[in-house]
C-alpha positions, 0 to 999 in steps of 0.5 A: 425694590417692590413691583410698585416702586419699579413701575413708578421708577419706569414711569419717572424715566419715561416722563423725564425723556418726554419732557426732554424731548418736548418742543414746547418746553421753553414756554413754561419759563414764560409763566409765573408758576409756583415750583412747589405746585403741579397745576392742573386747573388751567381749564378753569383759570390759566396760569399768568404769563410773567410779563403781564404784571409788568405790562399792567403796571405800565397801563395803570401808571402811564396810560391811565395815570399819565395819559388819563382820558386821552388813552381812549383815543390812543388805542383803548377804544379800538382794543376790543377789535384789535385783541379780537384779531389776535384771537382770530388765528387761534379759532380759525377765523379770517380778519374782521369776525372776532371781537372781545367784549363782555362776559361769556354769558352776556355774549352767548345771550347776544348771539342766541337772540341774534341767531333766532332773529336771523332765522324766523318762522322756527320756534325752538332752540336745541341745546347740548344736554350736557352743556355747562349750566350757564349756557342752559340758563342763558338759552332758557332766558333768551328763548323766553324773551323771543317766544321760543322753546328749548329742547336739551338733546345729547349731541350724539342724538342731534341728527334725529332731533334737529328739524324745520322747527329748529332756529339755532343749535347751541353746542359745547365744543368740548364737554366740560365734565368728560373732556369729550371733543365733539365733531364740529364739521359734521355737527355743523353740517347736520345743523345746516342741513335742517336749515338751523344756525350753529352756535358753538361754545369754545370755552374748553377748546380755545387755546387747547386745540386747533379750532377752524370756525371758517372752514367748518362754516360755523355761524356764531361762536363765543369763548372765554379767555381766562382758561387756556388763553391765560387772560386772568380771572374774569378776563373778557370773552370773545364773540365770533360772527361769520362775515355772512351774518354781520349785516343782519346781526340783530343783537339785543344789547344795543349799547353805545359801544356797538353804535355806528357813531358811539360818540355822536350821542344819537337818541336812536340806535344804529348798529356799527358796521362789521364785528363791532356791532357785537359790542355793548358797553364800555370795555374793561380796559385793565382786564382787556389789556391784561389779556392782550399782554397774555396773548404774547405767549402764543407768538410762534406757537404751532397749534398742531404741535400744541395739539400733539402735546396735549394729546400726548399728556393725556395718553401719558396720564392714561398710562400712569393710571393703568399702572398706578390706579388700575380699575379707575373710572375715567370717563374721558375718551382714551381715543383722541376725541377729547380736549385737554383734560382727563376726568376721574370719577372718585367717591371721595369727591371734594374731599379727595380734591382737597387732599390733592390740593394739600399735597400741591396738586391743583385740579378741580372737582365737579359734582357729584364725583368728578375730579378734573385734571386740565392739561395746558400744553404751554406749561404742563409737564409729563413729570407733573402728570406722573406726580398727579396720578401718584398723589391721587393713588396715595390720597384715595 
């Protein structure tokens, strides 16, 4: 047996032992996964829980098909707040601070404009320089409409950049390229020390790592639900508005769903009390209720156990890479200052990822040269991690 084969066999034994001891192993059976595929793109689109299709059939045939318009007063209208309350424990939020509505981009626009309106006399917004592009686009437009300027600043340089001019700071909790996890408590404290408001994008952390918005004294946050929360393609996003900001939450999309009396048809806008004010238009009920069903998989999940497994999956990825891909350029931190993905730089880029897909290993590619492997603790196995690294070695 060759030295390479010995290493692979040892890693296979280790993977089998880790999978056998996995406290979340039973969760995998709750997902509708192709047994021939190793799925590593849950950080872009989560896998579907099995019962979602059955639940949606009931929604279409009964709630829509039989109850028709009556369903709006039989649970549909309240669904954005009700589903928001299910997400709240996953982001460390007390009741009444999370609502599901619209898309991440739309929600981000709402909270950025509301944040600068709540902090007058300051003329700039700071944005994480490595932010997901749409966050930068939205920030630019929000600033343009409110008369602010935008400065892009690396999170590490934020303490020297935030000042009395800064109205709000927009940061990603987890960097979407490298997977680096930013220190929410210390960054938020730095922002507040300068009198600015902290806005966090949780798209790559919610459902992957424990988030503590209340404990960190965060002002506003947004997050998507189609990644680690498995809500389905295009499932609606959520907004967090800290209780202390809700009375003056002056968001720019004054739609009827956020009105104090939505069915009163008043000519003028009066914002609803509480978190409902963050709503705008009519909710997409099919996607909303698919998300509601998908959240069932979180019942009974200990987020500390989830985090421990996510880190262990990443540690095993590094171990496999050290053995099978020596010298690989991996920008993801080895230290536990990362989310639940590992990124590998590869000159082949999209061609390499296409080859992985052809072999049943589904990750994704981000230009110019980053292959991303998302590690979803509810269904990713250690054996799949070994398979991904093994196939990557073979196709590079």
